[in-house]
DOTOR-792387 format. One record per residue: residue number from 1; residue in three letters; x, y, z of N, C-alpha, C, O in turn. Coordinates in Angstrom, 1 decimal, decimal comma, m for minus. Each point is the difference from the previous one (the first is absolute). Layout:
(NUM; "ala"; (X; Y; Z); (X; Y; Z); (X; Y; Z); (X; Y; Z))
...
END
This chain:
(1; "met"; (0,8; m1,2; 0,0); (m0,9; 1,2; 0,0); (0,9; 1,3; 0,0); (m0,4; 1,0; m0,7))
(2; "arg"; (1,5; m1,0; 1,4); (0,9; 1,1; 0,2); (0,7; 0,4; m1,4); (0,1; 1,1; m0,3))
(3; "arg"; (0,3; m2,2; m0,4); (0,5; 0,0; m1,3); (m0,9; 0,8; m0,9); (0,5; 0,9; m0,7))
(4; "ser"; (m1,9; m1,2; 0,6); (m0,8; 0,7; m0,8); (0,0; 1,5; 0,3); (0,0; 0,8; m0,9))
(5; "tyr"; (0,0; m0,3; 2,1); (0,1; 1,4; 0,4); (1,3; 0,5; m0,5); (m0,1; 1,1; m0,5))
(6; "leu"; (1,2; m1,7; 0,6); (1,2; 0,5; m0,4); (0,1; 0,2; m1,6); (0,6; 0,9; m0,5))
(7; "ile"; (m1,3; m1,8; m0,1); (m0,1; 0,1; m1,5); (m0,8; 1,3; m0,3); (0,4; 0,8; m0,8))
(8; "ser"; (m1,4; m0,7; 1,4); (m1,0; 1,1; m0,2); (0,9; 1,3; 0,3); (m0,1; 1,0; m0,8))
(9; "ala"; (0,9; m1,0; 1,9); (0,7; 1,2; 0,2); (1,1; 0,3; m0,9); (0,4; 1,2; m0,3))
(10; "leu"; (0,2; m2,2; m0,3); (1,0; 0,2; m1,0); (m0,7; 0,6; m1,3); (0,5; 0,9; m0,6))
(11; "leu"; (m1,6; m1,5; 0,2); (m0,8; 0,4; m1,1); (m0,2; 1,6; 0,2); (0,3; 0,8; m0,9))
(12; "leu"; (m0,8; m0,5; 2,1); (m0,3; 1,4; 0,3); (1,3; 0,8; m0,1); (m0,1; 1,1; m0,6))
(13; "val"; (1,1; m1,4; 1,0); (1,3; 0,8; m0,1); (0,3; 0,3; m1,4); (0,3; 1,1; m0,4))
(14; "gly"; (m0,5; m2,3; m0,5); (0,3; 0,2; m1,3); (m1,1; 1,0; m0,6); (0,4; 0,9; m0,8))
(15; "leu"; (m1,7; m1,0; 1,1); (m1,0; 0,8; m0,6); (0,2; 1,5; 0,4); (m0,1; 0,9; m0,8))
(16; "ala"; (0,4; m0,7; 2,1); (0,2; 1,4; 0,4); (1,3; 0,6; m0,6); (0,0; 1,2; m0,2))
(17; "ser"; (1,0; m2,0; 0,0); (1,3; 0,6; m0,6); (m0,1; 0,1; m1,4); (0,8; 0,7; m0,5))
(18; "gly"; (m1,7; m1,3; m0,2); (m0,1; 0,0; m1,4); (1,0; m0,7; m0,7); (0,3; 0,4; m1,2))
(19; "gln"; (0,3; m1,5; 1,8); (1,0; m0,9; m0,7); (m0,8; m0,8; m0,9); (m1,1; m0,5; 0,2))
(20; "pro"; (1,7; 0,5; m1,6); (m0,6; m0,8; m1,0); (m0,1; m1,5; 0,4); (1,0; m0,6; 0,5))
(21; "gly"; (m2,1; m0,1; m0,9); (m0,1; m1,3; 0,4); (m0,5; m0,4; 1,4); (m0,4; m1,1; 0,3))
(22; "ala"; (0,4; 2,2; 0,6); (m0,5; m0,3; 1,3); (m1,3; 0,3; 0,1); (m0,3; 1,0; 0,6))
(23; "thr"; (m0,5; m1,8; m1,1); (m1,5; 0,2; 0,1); (m0,7; m1,4; m0,1); (0,6; m1,0; m0,3))
(24; "tyr"; (m1,9; 1,1; 0,7); (m0,8; m1,2; 0,0); (m0,6; m0,2; m1,4); (m0,6; m1,1; m0,3))
(25; "ile"; (0,7; 2,2; m0,5); (m0,6; 0,0; m1,3); (0,9; m0,8; m1,0); (1,2; 0,1; 0,0))
(26; "thr"; (m1,8; m0,8; m0,9); (0,8; m0,8; m0,9); (0,2; 0,8; m1,3); (m0,8; 0,9; m0,2))
(27; "pro"; (2,0; m1,1; m0,6); (0,2; 0,8; m1,0); (m1,2; 0,1; m1,0); (m0,1; 1,1; m0,5))
(28; "glu"; (m0,6; m2,0; 0,3); (m1,2; 0,1; m0,9); (m1,1; 1,0; 0,6); (m0,6; 0,8; m0,7))
(29; "leu"; (0,4; m1,0; 2,0); (m0,8; 1,0; 0,6); (0,5; 1,4; 0,0); (m0,8; 0,9; 0,0))
(30; "gln"; (2,0; m0,8; 0,2); (0,8; 1,4; m0,1); (m0,3; 0,5; m1,4); (m0,3; 1,2; m0,1))
(31; "arg"; (0,4; m2,0; m0,9); (m0,2; 0,6; m1,3); (m1,3; 0,3; m0,3); (m0,2; 0,9; m0,8))
(32; "leu"; (m0,8; m1,6; 1,4); (m1,4; 0,4; m0,2); (m0,4; 1,3; 0,7); (m0,7; 0,8; m0,5))
(33; "ile"; (1,3; m0,7; 1,7); (m0,3; 1,3; 0,8); (0,5; 1,1; m0,7); (m0,6; 1,0; 0,0))
(34; "gln"; (1,9; m1,1; m0,5); (0,7; 1,1; m0,7); (m0,8; 0,4; m1,3); (0,1; 1,1; m0,4))
(35; "ala"; (m0,8; m2,1; m0,2); (m0,8; 0,4; m1,2); (m1,1; 0,9; 0,3); (m0,6; 0,6; m0,9))
(36; "gly"; (0,3; m0,5; 2,3); (m1,2; 0,8; 0,4); (0,4; 1,5; 0,1); (m0,9; 0,8; 0,3))
(37; "gly"; (2,3; m0,4; m0,5); (0,4; 1,3; 0,0); (0,9; 0,2; 1,3); (0,0; m0,7; 1,0))
(38; "gln"; (0,7; 1,8; m1,2); (1,1; 0,2; 1,1); (m0,7; 0,3; 1,3); (0,4; m0,7; 1,0))
(39; "asn"; (m1,4; 1,6; m0,8); (m0,7; 0,1; 1,2); (m0,5; m1,2; 0,7); (0,2; m0,2; 1,2))
(40; "tyr"; (m0,9; m0,6; m2,1); (m0,6; m1,4; 0,5); (1,1; m0,8; 0,6); (m0,1; m0,5; 1,1))
(41; "ala"; (1,2; 0,4; m1,9); (1,2; m0,9; 0,4); (0,6; 0,5; 1,2); (0,3; m0,8; 0,9))
(42; "asn"; (m0,1; 2,2; m0,7); (0,6; 0,4; 1,3); (m0,8; m0,3; 1,2); (0,6; m0,3; 1,0))
(43; "val"; (m1,9; 0,4; m1,1); (m0,8; m0,3; 1,0); (0,1; m1,5; 0,6); (0,2; m0,3; 1,2))
(44; "leu"; (m0,2; m0,5; m2,3); (0,0; m1,5; 0,3); (1,4; m0,6; 0,2); (0,2; m1,0; 0,7))
(45; "leu"; (0,8; 1,6; m1,2); (1,4; m0,5; 0,1); (0,7; 0,6; 1,3); (0,9; m0,6; 0,6))
(46; "lys"; (m1,4; 1,7; m0,3); (0,7; 0,7; 1,2); (m0,8; 0,2; 1,1); (m0,2; 1,1; 0,4))
(47; "gln"; (m0,4; m2,2; 0,1); (m0,9; 0,0; 1,1); (0,7; 0,2; 1,3); (1,2; m0,3; 0,1))
(48; "ala"; (m2,0; 1,1; 0,9); (0,7; 0,2; 1,2); (0,1; m1,5; 0,7); (m0,7; m0,9; m0,4))
(49; "pro"; (1,6; 0,8; 1,3); (0,4; m1,4; 0,7); (m1,4; m0,6; 0,5); (m0,2; m1,2; m0,3))
(50; "asp"; (m0,7; 1,9; 1,1); (m1,2; m0,6; 0,5); (m0,9; m0,5; m1,2); (m0,6; m1,1; 0,0))
(51; "gln"; (0,5; 2,0; m0,9); (m0,9; m0,5; m1,1); (0,6; m1,3; m0,9); (m0,7; m0,8; m0,5))
(52; "ala"; (2,0; 0,9; 0,5); (0,6; m1,1; m0,8); (m0,2; m1,3; 0,8); (m0,2; m1,1; m0,6))
(53; "leu"; (0,2; 1,2; 2,0); (m0,2; m1,2; 0,8); (m1,4; m0,6; m0,2); (m0,2; m1,2; 0,1))
(54; "cys"; (m0,8; 2,1; m0,3); (m1,4; m0,3; m0,4); (0,1; m0,7; m1,3); (m0,5; m1,1; m0,1))
(55; "ser"; (1,1; 1,6; m0,8); (0,2; m0,5; m1,3); (0,6; m1,4; m0,1); (m0,5; m1,0; m0,6))
(56; "ile"; (1,7; 0,9; 1,3); (0,7; m1,3; 0,1); (m0,9; m1,0; 0,4); (0,1; m1,1; m0,5))
(57; "his"; (m0,8; 1,4; 1,6); (m0,9; m1,1; 0,6); (m1,5; 0,1; m0,3); (m0,8; m0,5; 0,8))
(58; "arg"; (0,5; 1,2; m1,9); (m1,2; 0,0; m0,6); (m1,1; 0,4; 1,0); (m1,1; m0,7; 0,0))
(59; "asn"; (1,4; 1,7; 0,9); (m0,8; 0,6; 1,1); (m0,3; m1,0; 1,1); (m0,9; 0,3; 0,8))
(60; "arg"; (1,6; m1,4; m0,7); (m0,2; m1,0; 1,1); (1,3; m0,2; 0,6); (0,7; m1,0; m0,3))
(61; "leu"; (m0,3; 2,0; 1,3); (1,2; m0,2; 0,6); (0,2; m1,2; 0,9); (m0,9; m0,3; 0,8))
(62; "pro"; (2,0; m0,4; m1,0); (0,2; m1,1; 1,0); (0,3; 0,4; 1,4); (0,4; 1,1; 0,2))
(63; "pro"; (m0,6; m2,0; 0,8); (0,0; 0,3; 1,3); (1,4; 0,8; 0,4); (0,0; 1,0; 0,8))
(64; "glu"; (1,1; m1,6; m1,3); (1,3; 0,5; 0,3); (0,2; 1,5; m0,6); (0,8; 0,8; 0,5))
(65; "val"; (m1,6; m0,4; m1,4); (0,1; 1,3; m0,6); (m1,0; 1,0; 0,6); (0,2; 1,2; 0,0))
(66; "leu"; (m1,4; m1,9; 0,4); (m1,2; 0,9; 0,4); (0,3; 0,7; 1,3); (m0,4; 1,2; 0,1))
(67; "gly"; (1,0; m1,9; 0,9); (0,2; 0,8; 1,2); (1,0; 1,3; m0,2); (m0,4; 1,1; 0,3))
(68; "pro"; (1,6; m1,3; m0,9); (0,7; 1,1; m0,2); (m0,4; 1,0; m0,9); (0,4; 1,2; 0,2))
(69; "phe"; (m1,4; m1,5; m1,2); (m0,7; 0,8; m0,9); (m0,8; 1,0; 0,9); (0,1; 1,2; m0,1))
(70; "ile"; (m1,0; m1,8; 0,8); (m1,0; 0,6; 0,8); (0,7; 1,1; 0,9); (m0,4; 1,2; 0,1))
(71; "glu"; (1,4; m1,6; 0,6); (0,7; 0,7; 0,9); (0,8; 1,2; m0,6); (0,2; 1,0; 0,7))
(72; "glu"; (0,2; m1,0; m2,0); (0,5; 1,0; m0,8); (m1,1; 1,0; m0,3); (0,1; 1,2; 0,2))
(73; "gln"; (m1,3; m1,7; m0,8); (m1,1; 0,8; m0,3); (m0,5; 0,8; 1,1); (m0,4; 1,1; m0,2))
(74; "arg"; (0,5; m1,6; 1,4); (m0,6; 0,7; 1,1); (1,0; 1,1; 0,5); (m0,3; 1,0; 0,5))
(75; "arg"; (1,6; m1,2; m0,8); (1,1; 1,0; 0,3); (m0,1; 1,2; m1,0); (0,6; 1,0; 0,2))
(76; "leu"; (m1,3; m1,2; m1,3); (m0,2; 1,1; m1,0); (m1,1; 0,9; 0,3); (m0,2; 1,0; m0,6))
(77; "ile"; (m0,7; m1,4; 1,6); (m1,1; 0,9; 0,4); (0,5; 1,2; 0,7); (0,8; m0,1; 0,9))
(78; "lys"; (m1,3; 1,3; m1,4); (0,3; 1,3; 0,6); (m1,4; 0,5; 0,6); (m1,1; m0,2; m0,6))
(79; "tyr"; (1,1; 0,9; 1,7); (m1,3; 0,4; 0,6); (0,0; 1,6; m0,1); (1,0; 0,6; m0,3))
(80; "pro"; (m2,3; 0,0; 0,5); (m0,2; 1,4; m0,1); (0,9; 0,7; 1,1); (0,3; m0,6; 1,1))
(81; "glu"; (0,0; 1,7; m1,4); (0,7; 0,9; 1,1); (m1,0; 0,0; 1,1); (m1,2; 0,1; m0,2))
(82; "gly"; (1,7; m0,1; 1,4); (m0,7; m0,1; 1,2); (m0,7; m1,3; 0,3); (m0,5; m0,2; 1,1))
(83; "gly"; (0,5; m0,8; m1,9); (m0,4; m1,3; 0,2); (m1,4; m0,2; 0,0); (m0,4; m1,1; 0,5))
(84; "arg"; (m0,5; 2,1; m0,9); (m1,4; m0,2; m0,1); (m0,4; m0,7; m1,1); (0,3; 0,5; m1,1))
(85; "leu"; (m1,0; m1,6; 1,3); (m0,3; m1,0; m1,1); (m1,5; 0,3; m0,5); (m0,4; m0,6; m1,0))
(86; "met"; (m0,3; 1,4; 1,6); (m1,3; 0,4; m0,5); (0,0; 1,5; m0,3); (0,1; 0,7; 0,9))
(87; "gly"; (m0,4; m0,3; m2,2); (0,0; 1,4; m0,3); (m1,4; 0,5; m0,1); (m0,8; m0,3; 0,9))
(88; "asp"; (0,4; 1,1; m2,0); (m1,1; 0,5; m0,3); (m0,9; m0,9; m0,9); (0,4; m0,2; m1,2))
(89; "trp"; (m1,5; m0,3; 1,7); (m0,7; m1,0; m1,0); (m0,6; 0,7; m1,2); (m0,1; m0,6; m1,1))
(90; "lys"; (m0,2; 1,9; 1,2); (m0,5; 0,6; m1,3); (1,1; 0,0; m1,1); (m0,3; m0,3; m1,1))
(91; "arg"; (1,6; 0,7; 1,5); (1,0; m0,1; m1,0); (0,2; m1,4; m0,4); (0,2; m0,3; m1,2))
(92; "gly"; (m0,3; m0,6; 2,1); (0,1; m1,5; m0,3); (m1,1; m0,4; m1,1); (0,3; m0,7; m1,0))
(93; "glu"; (m1,4; 1,2; 1,3); (m1,1; m0,3; m1,1); (0,2; 0,4; m1,3); (m0,3; m0,8; m1,0))
(94; "ala"; (1,0; 2,1; 0,8); (0,4; 0,3; m1,2); (1,0; m0,8; m0,7); (0,0; m0,2; m1,2))
(95; "ile"; (1,0; m0,3; 2,0); (1,1; m0,7; m0,5); (m0,5; m1,4; m0,4); (0,3; m0,5; m1,1))
(96; "tyr"; (m1,1; m0,2; 1,9); (m0,6; m1,3; m0,1); (m0,8; m0,1; m1,2); (0,0; m1,0; m0,8))
(97; "asn"; (m0,8; 2,0; 0,6); (m1,0; 0,0; m1,2); (0,5; 0,7; m1,3); (m0,9; 0,2; m0,9))
(98; "thr"; (2,1; 0,2; 0,7); (0,4; 0,7; m1,1); (1,0; m1,0; m0,9); (0,9; m0,6; 0,5))
(99; "leu"; (m1,3; 0,6; m1,7); (0,8; m1,0; m0,8); (1,6; 0,4; m0,1); (0,8; m0,8; 0,0))
(100; "ala"; (m0,6; 2,1; 0,0); (1,3; 0,6; m0,1); (0,7; m0,1; 1,4); (1,1; 0,5; 0,1))
(101; "arg"; (m1,6; m0,9; 0,9); (0,6; 0,0; 1,3); (0,0; m1,4; 0,5); (0,8; m0,8; m0,6))
(102; "gly"; (m1,5; 0,4; 1,5); (0,0; m1,2; 0,6); (m0,5; m1,2; m0,9); (0,5; m1,1; m0,1))
(103; "asn"; (m1,7; 1,6; m0,5); (m0,8; m1,0; m0,8); (m0,2; m1,3; 0,7); (0,0; m1,0; m0,7))
(104; "cys"; (m0,3; 1,0; 2,0); (m0,2; m1,0; 0,8); (m1,3; m0,9; m0,4); (0,0; m1,2; 0,0))
(105; "phe"; (m1,0; 2,1; m0,3); (m1,4; m0,6; m0,4); (0,1; m0,9; m1,3); (m0,9; m0,7; m0,3))
(106; "ser"; (1,9; 0,8; m0,4); (0,2; m0,8; m1,2); (0,2; m1,4; 0,3); (m0,2; m0,9; m0,9))
(107; "cys"; (0,6; 0,5; 2,1); (0,4; m1,3; 0,4); (m0,9; m0,4; 1,1); (m0,2; m1,2; 0,2))
(108; "his"; (m0,2; 2,1; 0,6); (m0,7; m0,3; 1,3); (m1,5; 0,6; 0,0); (m0,2; 1,1; m0,4))
(109; "ala"; (m0,7; m2,0; 0,8); (m1,3; 0,4; 0,2); (m0,2; 0,7; 1,3); (0,9; m0,2; 0,9))
(110; "gly"; (m1,8; 1,0; m0,8); (m0,3; 0,6; 1,4); (m0,2; 1,6; m0,1); (m0,6; 0,5; 0,9))
(111; "ser"; (1,0; 0,1; m1,8); (m0,2; 1,5; m0,2); (m1,5; 0,3; m0,3); (m0,7; m0,7; m0,7))
(112; "pro"; (0,3; 1,9; 1,4); (m1,3; 0,5; m0,2); (m0,1; 0,9; m1,2); (m1,1; 0,4; m0,4))
(113; "leu"; (2,3; m0,1; m0,2); (0,1; 0,8; m1,2); (0,1; m0,7; m1,4); (m0,4; 0,5; m1,0))
(114; "asn"; (1,1; m1,7; 1,2); (0,4; m0,7; m1,3); (m0,4; m1,5; 0,1); (0,0; m0,5; 1,1))
(115; "ile"; (m0,5; m0,1; m2,1); (m0,1; m1,5; 0,0); (1,4; m0,6; 0,0); (0,9; 0,3; m0,8))
(116; "gly"; (m0,8; m1,1; 1,8); (1,3; m0,6; 0,2); (0,4; m1,3; m0,9); (m0,9; m0,7; m0,5))
(117; "gly"; (2,1; 0,6; 0,4); (0,6; m1,2; m0,8); (m0,1; m1,2; 1,0); (m0,3; 0,0; 1,2))
(118; "asn"; (0,8; m1,2; m1,9); (0,2; m1,2; 0,9); (1,4; m0,6; 0,0); (0,2; m1,2; 0,3))
(119; "val"; (0,7; 1,9; m0,8); (1,4; m0,5; 0,0); (0,5; m0,2; 1,5); (0,6; m1,0; 0,4))
(120; "gly"; (m0,9; 1,9; 0,4); (0,3; 0,0; 1,4); (m1,2; m0,4; 0,8); (m1,2; 0,0; m0,5))
(121; "pro"; (1,4; m0,2; 1,9); (m1,1; m0,3; 0,9); (m1,0; 1,2; 0,2); (0,4; 1,2; 0,1))
(122; "ser"; (m1,6; m1,5; m0,1); (m0,9; 1,2; 0,4); (0,5; 0,7; 1,3); (0,4; m0,7; 1,0))
(123; "leu"; (m0,5; 2,1; m1,0); (0,4; 0,7; 1,2); (m1,3; 0,6; 0,6); (0,1; 0,9; 0,8))
(124; "glu"; (m1,2; m1,4; m1,2); (m1,4; 0,7; 0,6); (0,0; m0,2; 1,3); (0,2; m1,1; 0,5))
(125; "lys"; (m0,5; 2,2; 0,2); (0,0; 0,2; 1,5); (1,3; m0,3; 0,7); (0,0; m0,4; 1,2))
(126; "tyr"; (0,9; 0,6; m1,9); (1,5; m0,3; 0,5); (0,1; 0,5; 1,5); (0,7; m0,6; 0,8))
(127; "gly"; (m1,3; 1,8; m0,6); (0,1; 0,6; 1,4); (m0,6; m0,8; 1,2); (0,2; 0,4; 1,2))
(128; "gln"; (m0,9; m1,5; m1,7); (m0,5; m0,7; 1,3); (1,1; m0,9; 0,6); (m0,2; m0,7; 1,0))
(129; "arg"; (1,5; 0,8; m1,5); (1,1; m0,6; 0,6); (0,4; 0,8; 1,3); (0,8; m0,4; 0,8))
(130; "gly"; (m1,3; 1,7; m0,8); (0,4; 0,8; 1,1); (1,2; 1,0; m0,4); (0,5; m0,1; m1,2))
(131; "thr"; (0,0; 0,8; 2,1); (1,0; 1,0; m0,2); (1,2; m0,2; 0,8); (0,8; 0,9; 0,1))
(132; "ser"; (m0,7; m2,1; 0,6); (1,2; m0,1; 0,8); (1,3; 0,2; m0,8); (0,1; 0,2; m1,2))
(133; "glu"; (0,9; m0,1; 2,0); (1,4; 0,4; m0,7); (0,4; m1,2; m0,8); (0,8; 0,2; m1,0))
(134; "ala"; (m1,1; m1,4; 1,3); (0,4; m1,2; m0,8); (m0,8; 0,1; m1,3); (0,6; m0,2; m1,1))
(135; "val"; (m1,8; 0,4; 1,2); (m0,8; 0,1; m1,2); (0,6; 1,1; m1,0); (0,3; m0,1; m1,2))
(136; "gln"; (m0,2; 1,2; 1,8); (0,5; 1,1; m0,8); (1,5; m0,3; m0,6); (0,2; 0,3; m1,2))
(137; "arg"; (0,6; m0,8; 2,0); (1,3; m0,4; m0,5); (0,0; m1,0; m1,1); (0,7; 0,2; m1,0))
(138; "tyr"; (m1,5; m1,2; 1,2); (m0,2; m1,1; m1,0); (m0,5; 0,6; m1,3); (0,6; m0,2; m1,1))
(139; "thr"; (m1,6; 1,1; 1,2); (m0,8; 0,5; m1,2); (1,1; 1,0; m0,8); (0,1; 0,0; m1,2))
(140; "tyr"; (0,6; 0,7; 2,0); (1,0; 0,9; m0,6); (1,1; m0,8; m0,6); (0,4; 0,3; m1,1))
(141; "glu"; (0,1; m1,2; 1,7); (1,2; m0,9; m0,5); (m0,5; m0,7; m1,3); (0,8; m0,2; m1,0))
(142; "val"; (m2,0; m0,3; 0,9); (m0,4; m0,7; m1,1); (m0,2; 0,9; m1,1); (0,3; m0,4; m1,1))
(143; "ile"; (m0,7; 1,7; 1,3); (m0,1; 0,9; m1,1); (1,3; 0,4; m0,4); (0,3; 0,1; m1,2))
(144; "tyr"; (0,7; 0,2; 2,1); (1,3; 0,7; m0,3); (0,7; m1,1; m0,9); (0,5; 0,3; m1,1))
(145; "asn"; (m0,4; m1,7; 1,7); (0,8; m0,9; m0,7); (m0,8; m1,5; 0,3); (0,4; m0,7; 0,9))
(146; "pro"; (m1,4; 0,3; m1,7); (m0,6; m1,1; 0,1); (0,9; m1,3; 0,0); (m0,4; m1,0; 0,6))
(147; "trp"; (1,5; 1,1; m1,2); (0,9; m1,2; m0,1); (0,6; m0,3; 1,4); (0,6; m1,0; 0,2))
(148; "ala"; (m0,8; 1,9; 0,8); (0,5; m0,3; 1,5); (m1,0; m1,0; 0,6); (0,2; m0,6; 1,1))
(149; "tyr"; (m1,4; 0,3; m1,8); (m1,0; m0,9; 0,6); (m0,4; m0,9; m1,2); (m0,2; m1,2; 0,3))
(150; "phe"; (0,2; 1,5; m1,5); (m0,5; m0,8; m1,1); (1,2; 0,0; m1,0); (m0,2; 0,6; m1,0))
(151; "pro"; (1,3; m1,2; 1,0); (1,0; 0,0; m0,8); (m0,5; m0,2; m1,5); (m0,7; m1,0; m0,3))
(152; "cys"; (1,2; 1,9; m0,5); (m0,1; m0,2; m1,5); (m1,5; 0,3; m0,4); (m0,3; m0,2; m1,2))
(153; "thr"; (m0,6; 0,8; 2,1); (m1,3; 0,2; m0,5); (0,0; 1,1; m1,1); (1,0; 0,7; m0,2))
(154; "val"; (m2,1; m0,6; m0,5); (m0,2; 0,9; m1,1); (m0,4; 1,4; 0,5); (0,0; 1,0; m0,8))
(155; "met"; (m0,3; m0,9; 2,1); (m0,3; 1,3; 0,6); (1,2; 1,0; m0,2); (1,1; m0,3; 0,1))
(156; "tyr"; (m1,5; 1,5; m0,3); (1,1; 1,1; m0,2); (0,7; 0,2; 1,3); (m0,7; 0,1; 1,0))
(157; "arg"; (2,0; 0,0; m0,9); (0,6; 0,4; 1,2); (0,1; 1,6; 0,1); (1,0; 0,6; m0,4))
(158; "phe"; (m2,1; m0,1; 0,8); (m0,3; 1,4; m0,1); (1,2; 0,8; 0,7); (0,5; 0,8; m0,7))
(159; "gly"; (0,0; m0,9; 1,9); (1,0; 0,6; 0,6); (1,3; m0,4; m0,6); (0,7; 0,9; m0,5))
(160; "his"; (m0,3; m2,1; 0,5); (1,2; m0,5; m0,5); (0,3; 0,4; m1,4); (1,1; 0,2; m0,4))
(161; "gly"; (m2,1; m0,2; m0,4); (0,2; 0,5; m1,4); (m0,1; 1,5; m0,1); (0,3; 0,5; m1,1))
(162; "gly"; (m0,5; 0,3; 2,1); (m0,2; 1,3; m0,1); (m1,3; 0,5; m0,6); (m0,1; 1,2; m0,2))
(163; "leu"; (m0,7; m1,9; 0,0); (m1,4; 0,4; m0,5); (m0,8; 0,9; 0,9); (m0,6; 1,0; m0,4))
(164; "leu"; (0,7; m1,3; 1,7); (m0,6; 0,9; 1,1); (1,0; 0,2; 1,0); (0,9; m0,8; 0,3))
(165; "lys"; (m1,0; 2,1; 0,4); (0,9; 0,3; 1,1); (m0,5; m0,6; 1,3); (m1,2; m0,4; 0,0))
(166; "pro"; (1,9; 0,2; 1,0); (m0,5; m0,5; 1,2); (m1,3; 0,7; 0,6); (m0,9; m0,7; 0,5))
(167; "glu"; (0,9; 1,9; m0,6); (m1,1; 0,7; 0,5); (m1,2; m0,3; m0,8); (m1,1; 0,0; 0,6))
(168; "glu"; (1,3; m0,2; m1,9); (m1,3; m0,3; m0,8); (m0,4; m1,4; 0,2); (m1,2; m0,3; m0,2))
(169; "ile"; (2,1; m0,5; 0,6); (m0,4; m1,4; 0,3); (m0,8; 0,0; 1,4); (m1,0; m0,7; 0,1))
(170; "ala"; (1,4; 1,6; 0,8); (m0,7; 0,1; 1,4); (m1,3; 0,6; m0,3); (m1,0; m0,4; 0,7))
(171; "asp"; (0,8; 1,3; m1,8); (m1,3; 0,5; m0,3); (m0,9; m1,2; m0,4); (m1,1; m0,2; 0,5))
(172; "val"; (1,6; m0,8; m1,4); (m0,7; m1,0; m0,5); (m0,4; m1,0; 1,1); (m1,1; m0,5; 0,1))
(173; "val"; (2,0; 0,3; 0,9); (m0,4; m0,8; 1,2); (m1,1; 0,6; 0,7); (m0,9; m0,7; 0,5))
(174; "ala"; (0,8; 2,1; m0,3); (m1,1; 0,6; 0,7); (m1,2; m0,2; m0,8); (m1,1; m0,3; 0,6))
(175; "tyr"; (1,2; 0,3; m1,9); (m1,3; m0,2; m0,8); (m0,5; m1,4; 0,3); (m1,2; m0,2; 0,2))
(176; "leu"; (2,1; m0,8; m0,2); (m0,5; m1,4; 0,3); (m0,4; m0,1; 1,4); (m0,9; m0,8; 0,2))
(177; "leu"; (1,5; 1,4; 0,7); (m0,2; m0,4; 1,4); (m0,8; 0,9; 0,9); (m0,6; m0,5; 1,0))
(178; "asp"; (0,5; 1,8; m1,4); (m0,7; 1,0; 0,9); (m1,5; m0,3; m0,1); (m0,6; 0,0; m1,0))
(179; "pro"; (0,0; m0,3; 2,2); (m1,4; m0,3; 0,2); (m1,0; 1,0; m0,8); (m1,0; m0,4; m0,6))
(180; "ser"; (1,5; 1,7; 0,6); (m0,8; 1,0; m0,6); (0,2; 0,1; m1,5); (m0,7; 0,8; m0,6))
(181; "ser"; (1,6; m1,5; 0,0); (0,4; 0,1; m1,4); (m1,3; m0,5; m0,8); (m0,7; m0,8; 0,5))
(182; "asp"; (0,5; 1,4; m1,6); (m1,0; m0,5; m0,9); (0,2; m1,4; m0,4); (m0,9; m0,8; m0,2))
(183; "phe"; (2,1; 0,4; 0,1); (0,4; m1,4; m0,3); (m0,7; m1,0; 1,1); (m0,3; m1,1; m0,4))
(184; "asn"; (0,1; 1,6; 1,7); (m0,6; m0,8; 0,9); (m1,4; 0,4; 0,3); (m0,7; m0,8; 0,6))
(185; "thr"; (0,2; 1,8; m1,0); (m1,4; 0,4; 0,3); (m1,0; m0,1; m1,2); (m1,2; 0,1; 0,2))
(186; "lys"; (1,7; m0,2; m1,3); (m0,9; m0,1; m1,3); (0,3; m1,3; m0,6); (1,2; m0,5; m0,1))
(187; "pro"; (m2,3; 0,0; m0,5); (0,1; m1,4; m0,7); (1,0; 0,1; m1,2); (0,2; 1,1; m0,5))
(188; "ala"; (0,3; m2,2; 0,1); (1,0; m0,1; m1,0); (m0,8; 0,1; m1,3); (m1,2; m0,6; m0,1))
(189; "leu"; (1,7; 1,2; m0,9); (m0,6; 0,1; m1,3); (0,1; m1,4; m0,6); (1,1; m0,6; 0,0))
(190; "arg"; (m2,2; 0,1; m0,5); (m0,2; m1,4; m0,6); (m0,3; 0,0; m1,5); (m0,6; 1,0; m0,5))
(191; "arg"; (0,9; m1,9; m0,2); (m0,4; m0,1; m1,5); (m1,5; m0,3; m0,1); (m0,5; 0,0; m1,2))
END
């Protein structure tokens, strides 16, 4: 088991350093990727080490890789200045329900403003979980970097990827958890 982790680590070093031939991609696949154009090839052939691990293991990290992977993803989480994990739910509502911002409703049902998608779990009445510090922290961390809990998931890594600032994530947390938020007081829009 340890050998597999070392092989993955060596492959990652090669991927990160850009060494020719140090990739999990076969020469034929590399040719096909490069046929898609330079930008396309750059994205696929120069993956970040964590993304490369997901690719190497086809999104099913083995146990010897999983623990260190999750630990690293948790270390990447940054918190809002002052440590406040719940911001303003009205600002969070705008982020959650705007295509050009959070776009959360496209994958999650539960919004009273938009018909939700079904890629992710329904978040309807999410605030019923309460507003304890543990619930706030979990919700914040999953939005900031879902790979810290669900490795290789398709959910955007909003904070890690720089899509949302920590304070904006705290606003979305408030939208989901605040008992007075429209998310928790109004019915979800349905088809």
